[in-house]
C-alpha positions as CSV (number, residue, x, y, z in Angstrom):
1,M,28.5,9.8,12.7
2,E,31.6,10.8,11.7
3,N,32.4,8.0,10.1
4,Q,30.2,8.4,7.1
5,T,31.1,5.2,5.1
6,F,28.9,2.2,4.9
7,D,28.8,-1.0,3.0
8,Y,25.0,-0.7,1.9
9,I,23.0,2.8,2.4
10,I,19.2,2.2,2.2
11,V,16.9,5.3,1.5
12,G,13.7,4.9,3.1
13,A,12.6,2.9,6.3
14,G,9.3,2.1,5.2
15,S,7.5,-1.1,4.1
16,A,10.4,-2.6,2.0
17,G,13.3,-0.5,3.3
18,S,12.9,-1.7,6.7
19,V,13.1,-5.1,6.0
20,V,16.0,-4.6,4.2
21,A,17.9,-2.9,6.6
22,N,17.1,-5.9,9.1
23,R,17.8,-8.5,6.4
24,L,21.5,-6.6,5.4
25,S,22.7,-5.8,8.6
26,A,21.5,-9.3,10.4
27,N,24.8,-11.2,9.7
28,G,26.8,-8.8,11.3
29,K,29.5,-8.8,8.7
30,H,28.0,-5.7,6.6
31,K,27.8,-1.7,7.9
32,V,24.6,-0.3,7.2
33,L,23.1,3.0,7.0
34,V,19.1,3.6,6.8
35,L,18.0,7.0,6.1
36,E,14.2,8.0,7.0
37,A,13.1,11.3,6.1
38,G,9.8,11.0,8.7
39,R,9.9,11.0,12.3
40,E,10.9,8.1,14.7
41,S,7.2,7.3,15.7
42,H,3.8,8.7,16.4
43,P,1.8,7.5,19.3
44,W,-1.3,6.7,17.0
45,S,0.4,4.6,15.0
46,R,0.2,1.8,17.9
47,V,-3.1,1.8,17.9
48,P,-5.1,0.1,14.9
49,V,-7.7,2.5,14.5
50,G,-5.1,5.2,14.6
51,F,-5.0,5.3,11.0
52,A,-8.1,7.8,10.9
53,K,-5.9,9.9,13.0
54,L,-3.3,9.8,10.8
55,I,-4.6,9.9,7.0
56,E,-4.7,13.5,7.3
57,N,-1.8,14.2,9.9
58,P,1.1,16.2,8.7
59,A,3.1,14.8,11.6
60,A,3.2,11.3,10.2
61,N,2.1,12.2,6.6
62,W,3.3,13.2,3.4
63,L,0.1,14.5,2.4
64,Y,0.6,14.4,-1.1
65,S,-2.1,14.9,-3.9
66,S,-2.7,14.3,-7.1
67,E,-2.9,17.1,-10.0
68,P,-6.6,17.6,-11.4
69,D,-7.4,15.4,-14.4
70,E,-10.3,14.4,-16.1
71,G,-10.8,11.1,-14.4
72,S,-11.3,12.9,-10.9
73,G,-13.8,15.4,-12.2
74,G,-10.8,18.0,-11.8
75,R,-10.1,17.4,-8.0
76,R,-7.3,16.6,-6.5
77,I,-7.0,13.4,-4.9
78,P,-5.7,12.9,-1.3
79,I,-2.3,10.7,-1.5
80,P,-1.5,9.7,2.1
81,R,2.1,8.1,2.4
82,G,3.7,7.3,5.8
83,K,6.2,9.9,7.2
84,L,7.8,8.1,9.8
85,L,9.7,4.8,10.6
86,G,7.9,2.0,8.8
87,G,6.8,4.5,6.0
88,S,3.1,3.9,5.1
89,S,3.2,0.4,7.2
90,S,2.7,2.9,10.3
91,I,-0.1,4.9,9.0
92,N,-2.2,2.5,6.6
93,G,-5.3,-0.1,7.5
94,M,-3.0,-3.0,8.1
95,V,-4.9,-5.2,5.5
96,F,-3.0,-8.0,4.3
97,V,-3.8,-9.5,0.9
98,R,-0.5,-11.0,-0.8
99,G,-2.8,-10.9,-4.1
100,Q,-3.0,-13.9,-6.6
101,S,-0.8,-16.4,-8.5
102,N,-1.4,-14.9,-11.6
103,D,0.1,-11.7,-10.6
104,Y,3.6,-12.5,-10.2
105,D,3.3,-15.1,-13.2
106,T,2.3,-12.5,-15.2
107,W,5.6,-10.4,-13.6
108,A,7.7,-13.7,-14.9
109,Q,6.0,-14.0,-18.2
110,L,6.9,-10.2,-18.6
111,G,10.7,-11.9,-18.6
112,N,11.2,-10.9,-14.6
113,R,13.2,-14.4,-13.9
114,G,12.7,-15.5,-10.4
115,W,9.4,-13.3,-9.8
116,S,6.4,-16.4,-10.6
117,Y,4.2,-17.0,-7.9
118,R,6.1,-20.5,-7.3
119,E,9.1,-18.6,-6.6
120,V,8.0,-15.8,-4.3
121,L,5.4,-18.3,-2.3
122,P,8.3,-19.4,-0.2
123,I,9.3,-15.5,0.7
124,F,5.5,-15.1,1.8
125,K,5.5,-18.1,3.8
126,E,8.8,-17.2,5.6
127,M,8.2,-13.6,6.4
128,E,5.0,-14.1,8.2
129,D,3.7,-15.5,11.5
130,Y,0.2,-16.3,10.8
131,Q,-2.4,-17.0,13.4
132,G,-5.3,-18.4,11.7
133,D,-7.1,-21.4,10.2
134,G,-5.0,-21.6,6.9
135,D,-3.5,-24.2,4.8
136,A,0.3,-24.8,5.5
137,E,0.7,-25.4,2.0
138,Y,0.4,-21.7,1.5
139,R,0.9,-20.0,5.2
140,G,4.0,-19.5,7.3
141,Q,4.5,-19.5,11.0
142,G,7.7,-17.9,12.9
143,G,8.3,-15.2,10.7
144,L,9.1,-11.4,11.5
145,L,5.6,-10.1,10.4
146,K,2.8,-10.9,13.0
147,V,-0.5,-11.5,10.3
148,N,-3.8,-12.1,12.3
149,E,-7.6,-13.2,11.3
150,N,-9.7,-10.3,12.3
151,F,-12.1,-12.0,15.3
152,E,-14.4,-9.3,14.7
153,T,-18.0,-10.4,14.7
154,G,-21.6,-9.3,14.4
155,A,-24.7,-9.2,12.9
156,I,-23.8,-6.6,10.2
157,Y,-21.3,-8.6,8.9
158,D,-23.4,-12.0,9.0
159,A,-26.1,-10.3,6.9
160,I,-23.3,-9.0,4.3
161,I,-21.8,-12.7,3.8
162,A,-25.6,-13.9,3.7
163,G,-26.3,-11.1,1.1
164,A,-23.0,-12.2,-0.9
165,A,-23.9,-15.8,-0.7
166,E,-27.4,-15.0,-2.1
167,N,-25.5,-13.5,-5.1
168,G,-23.0,-16.4,-5.8
169,I,-20.3,-15.3,-3.9
170,E,-19.3,-17.9,-1.2
171,Y,-17.5,-17.5,2.2
172,T,-13.8,-18.0,2.1
173,K,-11.7,-18.7,5.1
174,D,-8.3,-17.7,3.6
175,Y,-8.0,-15.4,0.5
176,N,-4.6,-15.5,0.6
177,G,-4.7,-19.4,0.4
178,A,-5.1,-21.6,-2.5
179,S,-8.0,-19.2,-4.4
180,Q,-8.5,-15.5,-3.3
181,D,-12.3,-16.1,-4.9
182,G,-15.2,-15.4,-2.0
183,I,-15.7,-13.1,0.9
184,G,-14.5,-13.6,4.2
185,M,-12.7,-11.7,7.1
186,T,-10.2,-9.3,6.6
187,Q,-6.5,-10.4,7.8
188,A,-4.2,-7.8,9.0
189,T,-1.0,-6.9,10.3
190,I,-2.5,-6.9,14.0
191,R,-1.5,-8.6,17.2
192,K,-2.5,-8.3,20.5
193,G,-4.3,-5.2,19.3
194,R,-1.0,-3.7,18.6
195,R,-0.1,-2.4,14.4
196,M,2.6,-4.7,13.2
197,S,4.4,-2.2,11.1
198,T,7.8,-3.1,9.6
199,A,9.2,-0.4,12.4
200,Y,8.0,-2.7,14.7
201,C,9.0,-6.0,13.3
202,Y,11.8,-5.2,11.5
203,L,13.6,-2.3,12.6
204,D,12.8,-2.8,16.4
205,P,14.6,-6.3,16.6
206,A,17.8,-4.9,14.8
207,R,18.1,-1.7,16.7
208,G,20.8,-3.2,19.1
209,R,23.1,-4.1,16.2
210,E,26.3,-2.3,16.2
211,N,26.4,-2.5,12.3
212,L,23.2,-0.6,11.8
213,T,22.6,2.8,11.9
214,I,18.9,4.3,11.8
215,Q,18.7,7.8,11.2
216,A,15.3,9.7,11.4
217,N,14.5,13.1,10.0
218,A,17.1,12.5,7.4
219,L,15.8,13.9,3.7
220,T,18.0,12.5,1.1
221,E,18.1,15.0,-1.6
222,C,20.4,13.5,-4.2
223,L,22.5,10.2,-5.0
224,L,26.5,10.6,-5.5
225,L,27.1,9.3,-8.7
226,D,30.6,8.7,-10.1
227,G,30.0,8.4,-14.0
228,K,27.7,5.6,-14.3
229,K,28.0,4.1,-10.8
230,C,26.4,5.4,-7.4
231,V,29.0,5.8,-4.9
232,G,26.7,7.6,-2.0
233,V,24.2,9.9,-1.0
234,R,24.1,13.4,0.3
235,Y,20.9,14.0,2.5
236,T,20.2,17.0,5.1
237,L,20.1,16.7,8.7
238,N,18.8,19.1,11.5
239,G,19.6,21.7,8.7
240,Q,23.3,20.2,8.0
241,V,24.3,18.5,4.7
242,V,25.5,15.5,5.2
243,E,27.2,12.9,2.4
244,A,27.4,9.6,3.2
245,R,29.5,6.8,1.0
246,A,28.6,3.2,0.2
247,N,31.5,0.8,-0.8
248,R,29.0,-1.7,-2.3
249,E,25.6,-0.5,-2.8
250,V,22.7,2.3,-2.5
251,I,19.5,0.7,-2.5
252,V,16.4,3.3,-3.0
253,S,13.2,2.4,-1.0
254,G,11.3,5.7,-1.1
255,G,8.0,4.1,-2.5
256,S,6.4,4.8,-5.8
257,I,6.3,8.5,-5.1
258,N,9.8,9.4,-3.5
259,S,11.8,6.6,-5.5
260,P,11.5,8.2,-9.1
261,Q,11.6,11.8,-7.6
262,L,14.9,11.1,-6.2
263,L,16.4,9.4,-9.4
264,E,15.3,12.4,-11.1
265,L,16.7,14.5,-8.7
266,S,19.9,12.9,-8.9
267,G,19.9,13.4,-12.6
268,I,18.2,9.8,-13.7
269,G,15.4,10.0,-16.1
270,Q,13.9,11.3,-19.0
271,P,16.6,14.0,-20.6
272,E,13.8,16.6,-21.8
273,L,11.9,16.8,-18.5
274,L,15.3,17.0,-16.3
275,K,16.9,19.7,-18.5
276,G,14.0,22.1,-18.5
277,L,14.3,22.0,-14.8
278,G,17.8,22.7,-14.9
279,I,19.0,19.2,-13.5
280,E,21.9,18.1,-15.1
281,V,21.3,14.6,-17.1
282,Q,23.5,11.9,-15.7
283,H,21.9,8.9,-17.2
284,E,18.8,8.8,-19.5
285,L,16.0,6.2,-18.4
286,K,12.9,7.0,-20.0
287,G,10.5,5.0,-17.7
288,V,11.5,6.7,-14.5
289,G,8.1,8.2,-13.0
290,E,6.1,6.4,-15.8
291,N,3.5,3.5,-15.5
292,L,1.9,4.5,-12.2
293,R,-1.3,2.8,-11.3
294,D,-3.4,2.6,-8.4
295,H,-6.8,1.3,-7.3
296,Y,-9.4,3.8,-8.0
297,S,-12.3,3.0,-5.5
298,P,-15.7,4.7,-5.6
299,R,-17.3,4.7,-1.9
300,M,-21.1,3.5,-1.7
301,K,-23.2,3.9,1.4
302,W,-26.1,2.8,3.0
303,T,-28.4,3.8,6.0
304,V,-28.8,1.3,8.7
305,P,-31.7,1.8,11.4
306,P,-30.1,3.2,14.3
307,A,-32.4,1.1,16.7
308,L,-30.3,-2.3,15.3
309,G,-27.2,-1.2,17.0
310,M,-25.2,-2.7,14.4
311,T,-22.9,-0.3,13.2
312,Y,-20.0,1.8,15.4
313,N,-22.1,5.1,14.4
314,D,-24.5,4.0,17.5
315,K,-22.0,1.7,19.3
316,A,-19.3,4.4,19.8
317,K,-21.9,7.2,20.3
318,G,-21.5,9.2,23.8
319,L,-20.5,6.8,26.4
320,G,-20.1,4.1,23.7
321,L,-16.9,5.3,22.7
322,V,-15.6,5.0,26.4
323,F,-17.0,1.8,26.5
324,Q,-15.3,0.7,23.0
325,A,-12.0,2.0,24.6
326,L,-12.4,-0.3,27.6
327,K,-13.0,-3.0,25.5
328,Y,-10.1,-2.4,23.8
329,A,-7.8,-1.8,27.0
330,L,-9.1,-5.3,28.1
331,T,-9.5,-7.2,25.0
332,N,-7.7,-5.6,22.1
333,K,-11.2,-5.7,20.3
334,G,-13.6,-3.2,19.2
335,L,-13.6,-0.1,17.3
336,L,-10.1,1.0,18.5
337,G,-8.7,-2.7,17.3
338,L,-10.1,-2.9,13.8
339,P,-8.5,-2.6,10.7
340,A,-9.3,-0.4,7.8
341,A,-12.2,-2.7,6.3
342,P,-12.7,-5.7,8.6
343,I,-14.9,-7.6,5.8
344,R,-14.0,-7.9,2.0
345,A,-14.8,-9.9,-1.0
346,Y,-13.0,-11.0,-4.3
347,I,-15.3,-11.4,-7.2
348,R,-15.6,-12.0,-10.9
349,T,-17.7,-9.4,-12.8
350,R,-18.1,-11.6,-15.6
351,E,-18.3,-15.0,-16.8
352,G,-15.2,-16.5,-18.1
353,L,-12.3,-15.4,-16.0
354,D,-9.8,-17.4,-14.5
355,S,-9.8,-15.2,-11.3
356,P,-11.7,-12.2,-9.2
357,D,-11.1,-9.2,-11.2
358,A,-12.3,-6.9,-8.6
359,A,-12.8,-6.4,-5.0
360,I,-15.4,-5.2,-2.4
361,S,-14.6,-4.3,1.2
362,W,-17.1,-2.8,3.6
363,V,-16.5,-0.7,6.8
364,P,-19.4,-1.1,9.7
365,F,-19.7,2.8,9.9
366,L,-20.2,6.0,8.1
367,I,-17.5,8.7,8.4
368,G,-18.2,12.4,8.5
369,E,-15.8,15.2,8.2
370,N,-12.4,15.1,9.3
371,F,-12.6,11.3,9.4
372,Q,-14.8,11.7,12.6
373,L,-17.5,8.9,12.7
374,S,-21.0,10.2,11.4
375,K,-24.0,11.0,13.4
376,Q,-25.8,9.1,10.9
377,S,-26.1,4.9,11.3
378,G,-24.9,3.3,7.9
379,V,-22.3,1.1,6.0
380,T,-19.8,2.1,3.6
381,A,-18.7,-0.3,0.8
382,I,-15.5,0.3,-1.4
383,M,-15.0,-1.3,-4.6
384,N,-12.4,-1.3,-7.3
385,I,-10.7,-3.3,-10.5
386,L,-8.3,-5.1,-9.2
387,R,-5.8,-4.9,-11.8
388,S,-6.2,-1.6,-13.3
389,E,-4.8,-0.4,-16.9
390,S,-5.1,3.1,-16.5
391,T,-1.4,4.3,-16.1
392,G,-0.1,7.6,-15.2
393,S,3.1,9.6,-14.1
394,I,4.9,10.8,-11.3
395,H,8.0,13.7,-12.0
396,V,9.8,16.1,-10.5
397,S,8.2,20.0,-10.6
398,S,11.5,21.3,-8.6
399,T,14.7,20.8,-8.2
400,D,14.0,21.2,-4.1
401,A,13.8,17.8,-2.9
402,K,11.2,19.3,-0.2
403,Q,9.0,19.9,-2.9
404,A,6.2,17.2,-3.6
405,P,6.2,15.8,-7.3
406,A,3.7,16.5,-9.8
407,I,1.5,12.9,-9.5
408,N,-0.8,12.1,-12.7
409,F,-2.9,9.4,-11.9
410,N,-5.1,9.4,-15.6
411,F,-7.7,7.6,-13.7
412,M,-10.6,5.7,-15.7
413,T,-8.7,6.4,-19.3
414,A,-8.8,2.4,-19.7
415,Q,-12.0,0.8,-21.1
416,L,-11.6,-2.2,-19.2
417,D,-11.4,-0.1,-15.7
418,R,-14.5,1.7,-16.5
419,D,-16.3,-1.7,-17.4
420,V,-15.2,-3.5,-14.3
421,T,-16.3,-0.6,-12.1
422,L,-19.4,0.1,-12.7
423,E,-20.0,-3.9,-12.6
424,A,-18.6,-4.0,-9.1
425,M,-20.8,-1.2,-8.3
426,R,-24.0,-3.0,-9.7
427,I,-22.8,-6.5,-7.6
428,T,-22.4,-4.2,-4.3
429,R,-25.8,-3.1,-5.1
430,R,-27.0,-6.4,-5.5
431,I,-25.5,-7.7,-2.3
432,M,-26.7,-4.6,-0.3
433,T,-30.3,-5.0,-1.8
434,A,-30.4,-9.1,-1.3
435,P,-32.8,-10.6,0.9
436,A,-30.5,-11.1,4.0
437,M,-30.3,-7.4,4.0
438,Q,-33.5,-6.1,4.1
439,G,-34.5,-3.8,7.0
440,I,-30.8,-3.6,7.3
441,A,-29.4,-1.5,4.3
442,T,-32.7,0.6,4.4
443,D,-31.6,3.5,1.8
444,E,-28.5,4.0,-0.5
445,I,-27.2,7.6,0.3
446,A,-24.1,7.4,-2.0
447,P,-24.8,7.5,-5.1
448,G,-28.4,7.0,-5.0
449,V,-30.8,4.8,-6.3
450,N,-31.6,7.7,-8.4
451,I,-28.1,7.3,-10.3
452,D,-28.3,4.5,-12.4
453,A,-27.4,4.8,-16.1
454,D,-23.9,3.8,-17.0
455,D,-22.8,7.6,-17.8
456,E,-24.3,8.6,-14.5
457,L,-22.8,6.3,-12.4
458,L,-19.1,7.0,-14.2
459,E,-19.7,10.5,-13.6
460,W,-20.3,10.4,-10.2
461,V,-17.2,8.3,-9.7
462,R,-15.1,10.8,-11.1
463,N,-16.7,13.1,-8.9
464,N,-16.4,11.3,-5.8
465,A,-14.0,8.1,-6.0
466,E,-10.8,8.2,-4.0
467,T,-7.5,6.2,-4.2
468,T,-7.1,2.9,-1.9
469,Y,-3.4,4.2,-1.4
470,H,-2.0,1.5,-3.7
471,P,0.3,3.6,-5.8
472,V,3.1,1.1,-7.6
473,G,5.1,0.8,-11.0
474,T,7.0,4.2,-11.3
475,C,10.3,2.5,-11.2
476,K,9.1,-0.9,-12.9
477,M,10.9,-4.0,-13.3
478,G,11.4,-5.5,-16.8
479,S,13.8,-5.5,-20.0
480,D,11.7,-3.0,-22.3
481,P,12.8,0.5,-23.2
482,M,10.4,1.8,-20.4
483,A,11.8,-0.7,-17.5
484,V,13.7,1.0,-14.9
485,V,15.0,-1.8,-12.8
486,D,16.1,-5.4,-14.3
487,D,14.8,-8.7,-12.3
488,H,17.5,-7.9,-9.4
489,L,15.9,-4.7,-8.9
490,R,19.3,-3.4,-10.3
491,V,18.9,0.3,-12.1
492,H,19.8,-0.4,-16.1
493,G,22.8,1.0,-17.0
494,M,24.1,1.8,-13.3
495,E,26.3,0.4,-10.9
496,G,25.8,-0.1,-7.1
497,L,22.5,1.2,-7.3
498,R,19.0,-0.8,-7.1
499,V,15.3,0.0,-6.2
500,A,13.6,-2.0,-3.9
501,D,9.7,-1.0,-3.2
502,A,6.1,-0.8,-4.7
503,S,7.5,1.2,-7.6
504,I,9.2,-1.9,-9.2
505,M,5.8,-3.4,-9.4
506,P,5.6,-4.1,-13.4
507,T,1.3,-4.4,-13.0
508,L,-0.9,-3.8,-9.8
509,T,-1.1,-6.9,-7.4
510,S,-4.7,-7.9,-7.0
511,G,-5.5,-6.5,-3.4
512,N,-3.7,-4.3,-0.9
513,T,-0.1,-3.5,-1.9
514,N,1.8,-3.6,1.7
515,A,2.1,-7.3,1.9
516,P,3.6,-7.6,-1.7
517,S,5.9,-4.5,-0.8
518,I,7.3,-6.6,2.0
519,M,8.0,-9.5,0.1
520,I,9.7,-7.2,-2.6
521,G,11.7,-6.2,0.7
522,E,12.7,-9.7,1.3
523,K,13.6,-10.9,-2.1
524,A,15.9,-7.9,-2.6
525,S,17.7,-8.7,0.6
526,R,18.4,-12.3,-0.6
527,M,19.5,-10.9,-4.1
528,I,21.8,-8.2,-2.4
529,L,23.2,-11.0,0.0
530,E,23.9,-13.3,-2.8
531,A,25.7,-10.7,-5.1
532,A,28.0,-10.0,-1.8
533,A,28.7,-13.6,-1.6
């Protein structure tokens, strides 16, 4: 590490940063440094169900939490974020959802050229190696990211699919294809029983390149600026302060929490806020840390008779857990090979919509304390509005890079969010009480049938809902006064500085955000290499 000059420096080796590191170093022409504040890896990251072991584990998780607000009933909401190579792709539920075509068309209509669905679809196709029954017009093979159909089967899934059909929700074989509508089994970044994180799919194949340096346990404290040009970074490694210079560009890929934090620590952001903390203002950008969005999701729960043996509360009880371990070892299937929610539906909560506006996903068991399987047998249903309009903020509260920023979601402040969440809960109830579910979903234990009026349900949501861990938007892309980056992800008013991660999303995508984040890393790489050429 004596020679601390590179062509490109990437801050954050997460879902997008790992992609950028691979692509920028691929031609051998550019010297690339990627810095990751977390560790190299964690043993549980390899096993799909390991996400349950990592969701509260400080060895692999930053364990952020939100500030109390009215929308969360004054609670602090847990915000897991990956603290190892691969970032949150190394601890997430591995659910692969691109979103809807109108998500990206909306970005383009906001003035972001090159981000329409027609323009990002080829990137989605090129990045994936999809094994499943999808339409070749929409799906790709041979890419670095391994995506599989979920081959989990069972009576509980059959019943839920039938209950959905009885409520007009048809089965879909590919919600990432021509249309997102319908209910289907989850597609996941799992292959041969192993989590397909970006650390595994993108960083590992590039490790042997002499022009790529991967540095874990390196906390970037600030960007080095020369006037309005970013020329490098300062980071700490093993207690030592190190400076690295970038001949071409610095790419910030810290994610929606850490990217705005790093910009603000470097003096880029809202002058009043920075001055209040004693940070010298280097560049005014009022949008840094604003426009925070996430999917706020109540978890509804039903009991299932243990005698049916349908849920993993029954299948993994006692010696059953040994059987599940053996099943995973021999077939890569069963409890240990599951994504976070093996079945999901994309639904329309009212007439006249062009596409789904809400999602429901099901977990075939109940969770107890510390993410252990509950002794009670049941099913959990998780629902949320897809394109939340409630926005919050993330801002530094200290000049110490090790200090977590203040995260304010302002959940449920938008009327649309309240309306769609309520209707999604009522649709979920109709599915779970449909004739196909009779004798299976026996008692609603959360929120409970006694809670039915709109105001009662909303109060229950405020006091019980969690996020689905999809924060976006805090360095949003655009040309309006609150935009942080342009449509080439260059920080407005700065040279040599880009942001490439979920923080650049102007609006939420319709579903889990890992796949779009990887696409952003791919598209950013293309734009950076085009500029270099």
